[in-house]
C-alpha positions in Angstrom: 7.2 14.6 7.2 5.5 11.4 8.1 1.9 11.5 6.6 -0.7 9.8 9.1 -4.3 8.9 8.2 -6.1 6.5 10.6 -9.9 7.1 10.6 -11.9 5.5 13.5 -13.7 3.1 11.4 -10.1 1.4 10.8 -9.8 0.9 14.4 -13.0 -0.8 14.6 -12.3 -3.1 11.6 -8.9 -4.2 13.2 -10.9 -5.5 16.3 -13.7 -7.2 14.1 -10.8 -8.8 12.1 -9.1 -10.3 15.4 -12.5 -11.7 16.3 -13.1 -13.4 12.9 -9.6 -14.5 12.0 -9.6 -18.0 14.1 -12.4 -19.3 11.7 -10.3 -18.2 8.7 -8.6 -20.9 6.5 -6.4 -18.5 4.3 -5.8 -15.0 4.1 -5.8 -12.8 0.7 -3.8 -9.6 1.1 -4.1 -7.1 -1.7 -0.9 -5.0 -2.4 -0.3 -2.3 -4.8 2.1 -3.6 -7.2 4.0 -0.2 -7.4 4.9 -0.3 -3.8 4.6 -3.9 -2.3 6.6 -3.2 0.7 4.8 0.3 1.5 1.3 -1.1 1.0 2.1 -4.3 3.0 0.1 -3.9 6.3 2.4 -5.1 9.2 -0.7 -5.6 11.2 -1.8 -8.3 8.7 1.1 -10.5 9.6 0.4 -10.0 13.3 -3.4 -11.0 12.6 -2.9 -13.9 10.4 -0.1 -15.6 12.5 1.0 -18.8 10.7 -2.3 -19.0 8.5 -1.3 -19.4 4.6 -1.4 -16.2 2.7 -1.8 -15.1 -0.9 -0.4 -11.7 -1.7 -2.1 -10.4 -4.8 0.0 -7.4 -6.5 -2.7 -5.6 -7.9 -2.4 -2.6 -10.4 0.4 -4.6 -12.1 -0.5 -2.9 -15.5 0.9 0.5 -13.7 4.0 -1.1 -12.2 7.4 -1.6 -13.8 7.1 -5.4 -15.1 10.6 -6.2 -14.3 10.4 -4.9 -10.7 7.1 -6.8 -10.1 8.7 -10.1 -11.0 11.5 -9.5 -8.4 9.0 -8.9 -5.8 7.1 -11.8 -6.5 10.2 -13.8 -5.9 11.0 -11.7 -3.0 7.5 -12.2 -1.3 7.6 -15.9 -1.9 10.6 -16.5 0.2 8.5 -16.3 3.3 7.0 -19.6 4.4 3.4 -20.2 3.7 3.2 -17.2 1.1 2.3 -17.3 -2.7 2.5 -14.1 -4.7 0.6 -13.2 -7.8 0.5 -10.2 -10.1 -2.9 -9.3 -11.5 -4.8 -6.2 -12.8 -8.6 -5.8 -12.4 -8.9 -4.7 -16.0 -8.3 -8.3 -16.9 -11.1 -10.2 -15.3 -9.4 -13.5 -16.5 -6.5 -12.8 -14.2 -8.7 -12.3 -11.0 -10.8 -15.6 -11.8 -7.6 -17.6 -11.3 -7.5 -16.7 -7.5 -10.2 -19.6 -6.5 -8.0 -22.4 -8.0 -5.0 -20.8 -6.1 -6.9 -21.0 -2.8 -7.9 -24.6 -3.6 -4.2 -25.7 -4.2 -3.2 -23.5 -1.1 -5.9 -25.3 1.3 -6.3 -28.7 -0.4 -7.6 -30.2 2.9 -10.9 -28.1 2.9 -11.5 -29.1 -0.7 -10.9 -32.9 -0.2 -13.8 -32.9 2.5 -16.0 -30.6 0.4 -16.0 -27.9 2.8 -16.1 -24.2 1.9 -12.6 -22.7 2.0 -12.9 -19.7 4.5 -10.7 -17.0 3.3 -10.3 -13.2 4.3 -9.3 -10.6 1.8 -7.5 -7.7 3.3 -5.7 -4.8 2.1 -4.9 -0.9 2.3 -7.3 1.7 1.0 -7.7 2.4 -2.7 -5.8 -0.9 -3.5 -8.7 -2.5 -5.7 -9.9 -4.9 -3.1 -13.5 -4.3 -3.8 -13.3 -4.4 -7.5 -11.6 -8.0 -7.0 -14.4 -9.1 -5.0 -17.0 -8.0 -7.5 -15.2 -9.8 -10.3 -15.0 -13.0 -8.1 -18.5 -12.8 -7.3 -19.8 -12.0 -10.8 -21.8 -9.1 -9.6 -21.8 -6.0 -7.6 -21.5 -6.6 -4.0 -18.7 -4.5 -2.6 -18.8 -0.9 -3.1 -16.0 0.6 -5.5 -14.9 4.0 -5.6 -11.8 6.1 -6.8 -10.9 7.3 -3.3 -9.5 5.6 -0.3 -11.9 4.1 2.6 -15.0 3.2 0.5 -15.6 0.1 2.4 -16.6 0.8 5.9 -18.0 -2.5 7.4 -17.1 -6.2 7.4 -19.2 -8.5 5.2 -19.1 -12.5 4.5 -19.6 -13.3 0.6 -20.2 -16.8 -0.6 -18.8 -17.3 -4.0 -20.9 -20.3 -4.5 -17.7 -22.0 -5.9 -16.2 -23.6 -2.5 -15.0 -20.2 -1.3 -16.2 -17.9 1.0 -15.0 -14.5 1.2 -14.8 -12.1 4.4 -14.4 -8.7 3.2 -12.9 -6.2 5.5 -12.5 -2.2 5.2 -9.1 -1.1 3.9 -7.0 -0.4 6.9 -3.8 1.5 7.2 -2.0 1.3 10.5 -1.9 3.8 13.3 1.7 5.0 12.6 3.7 4.4 9.6 7.2 4.3 11.1 9.0 4.5 7.5 8.6 8.2 6.6 9.4 7.2 2.7 6.5 4.6 3.0 4.2 7.2 4.0 5.1 9.3 0.9 4.7 6.5 -1.4 1.4 5.6 0.0 0.4 9.3 -0.5 1.7 9.2 -4.0 -0.2 6.4 -5.0 -3.5 7.6 -3.8 -3.9 5.3 -0.8 -4.2 8.5 1.6 -6.8 10.9 0.9 -5.6 14.0 -0.8 -7.1 16.3 2.0 -4.8 14.7 4.6 -1.5 15.4 2.7 0.4 18.3 1.2 0.4 18.3 -2.7 3.7 20.0 -3.2 5.6 18.1 -0.4 4.5 14.7 -1.9 5.0 15.6 -5.5 8.5 16.6 -4.5 9.1 13.3 -3.1 7.9 11.8 -6.4 9.8 14.0 -8.7 13.2 13.4 -6.8 12.7 9.6 -7.1 11.6 9.8 -10.7 14.7 12.1 -11.7 16.9 8.9 -10.6 14.9 6.0 -11.4 12.8 6.9 -14.7 14.3 10.0 -16.2 13.6 8.8 -19.7 9.9 8.4 -18.9 9.6 11.7 -17.5 11.3 13.5 -20.1 9.4 11.8 -22.8 6.0 12.6 -20.9 6.6 16.2 -20.6 8.8 16.8 -23.4 11.8 18.0 -21.4 15.0 18.2 -23.4 17.4 18.9 -20.4 16.4 17.2 -17.4 16.8 19.4 -14.3 18.8 18.5 -11.1 16.1 18.8 -8.4 12.7 18.0 -7.5 11.6 21.6 -7.6 13.2 22.4 -11.1 11.3 19.3 -12.5 8.0 20.5 -11.1 8.8 23.9 -12.4 9.3 22.3 -16.0 6.3 20.3 -15.6 4.2 23.5 -14.8 5.8 25.4 -17.9 5.0 22.5 -20.0 1.3 22.4 -18.8 0.6 26.0 -18.6 0.3 25.8 -14.8 1.2 29.6 -14.5 0.1 32.4 -12.0 -0.2 36.1 -12.9 3.3 37.2 -13.8 4.3 34.1 -15.6 5.1 32.3 -12.2 5.0 28.6 -12.0 2.0 27.3 -10.2 3.7 24.5 -8.1 0.4 23.1 -6.6 -1.2 22.8 -10.1 2.2 21.4 -11.5 2.2 18.9 -8.3 -1.6 17.8 -9.2 -0.6 17.2 -13.1 2.5 14.7 -11.9 0.7 12.8 -9.3 -2.6 12.4 -11.3 -0.3 11.3 -14.4 1.4 8.9 -12.2 -1.7 7.2 -10.7 -3.3 7.0 -14.0 -0.2 5.3 -15.8 0.2 8.3 -18.2 4.0 8.5 -17.5 4.6 4.6 -18.2 4.7 1.6 -15.9 6.7 2.8 -12.9 7.4 1.1 -9.7 8.2 3.4 -6.6 10.3 1.0 -4.7 12.4 -2.4 -5.2 13.1 -5.3 -2.8 16.6 -3.8 -2.1 15.3 -0.8 -1.0 12.9 -2.4 1.0 15.7 -4.4 2.9 17.9 -1.2 3.5 14.5 0.7 4.8 13.6 -2.2 7.0 17.0 -2.1 8.9 16.8 1.9 9.1 13.3 1.7 10.7 14.4 -1.2 13.1 17.3 0.9 14.3 15.1 4.1 14.5 12.6 2.0 16.7 15.2 0.6 18.9 16.7 4.1 19.5 13.4 5.5 20.4 12.6 2.4 22.7 15.9 2.9 24.6 15.3 6.8 24.9 11.8 5.6 26.4 13.2 3.2 28.7 16.0 5.7 30.0 13.0 8.2 30.5 11.2 5.7 32.7 14.3 4.5 34.6 14.9 8.4 35.4 11.4 8.6 36.6 11.6 5.5 38.8 14.9 6.7 40.4 13.4 10.0 41.2 10.1 8.4 42.6 12.5 6.1 44.7 14.7 9.3 46.0 11.6 11.1 47.1 10.6 8.0 48.9 13.7 7.7 50.6 13.9 11.2 51.6 
């Protein structure tokens, strides 16, 4: 099941971004280090065109360090892109961003003109916290749920950098079903727009393969189960998530798994790798091509029907 969540203010934000983009020198895109592919909004590439881009892999303290390094190398294969892993828990990392901007757009710095940047990212990726750290004061509203920022604002950092802040935007339709689930697992999609058990089963199936040791240690599981639902049941028993009669409360067990992952209590875990992204990009391209072919065939049939009616 694909999870879609695209509030009205996100549509408005896209239009505003299109209007402002011609005046921007540099785009800063904030990604979730645990899901760099799934949190990379395809609209950003379309909107920024050939403008240089700094991709910040935020929440790197929650992601697998080795996988994050592979992601940095992968992202920097694209022309005009520089990637950097950060965590907003360490302000010193965030404060390196202005120097990186100056290196990336030296022409503006030489003529002593402010570098005009636009910071973008999906909901709940830490964009507002980054802005507040750079500004040294509370400017952007933060919150532990997606879609807190609703309007665009311009912030002069008074260090040669001017930031245009934008609301966190998803895109109208997430074509990759797996990406939909990963966005939900990390908290980029409001909990009210998803089914906890469905999302937790997706996460459980992945963790069983990718991080069985971390799961076993966190939930004191001696014999790892074979399936996602068996893992949730084991977590439920471990945490006392029981209903009358001793039945496992799968909803409660699902909440435990997702909240533990989001808080980093299971360990530093990444939900995707560059290799997975390459495979899934090909799958999505094939799926979209098939859909387009069906749509073209449908339109052609309608055209022939209309032509036949006119001839008769």
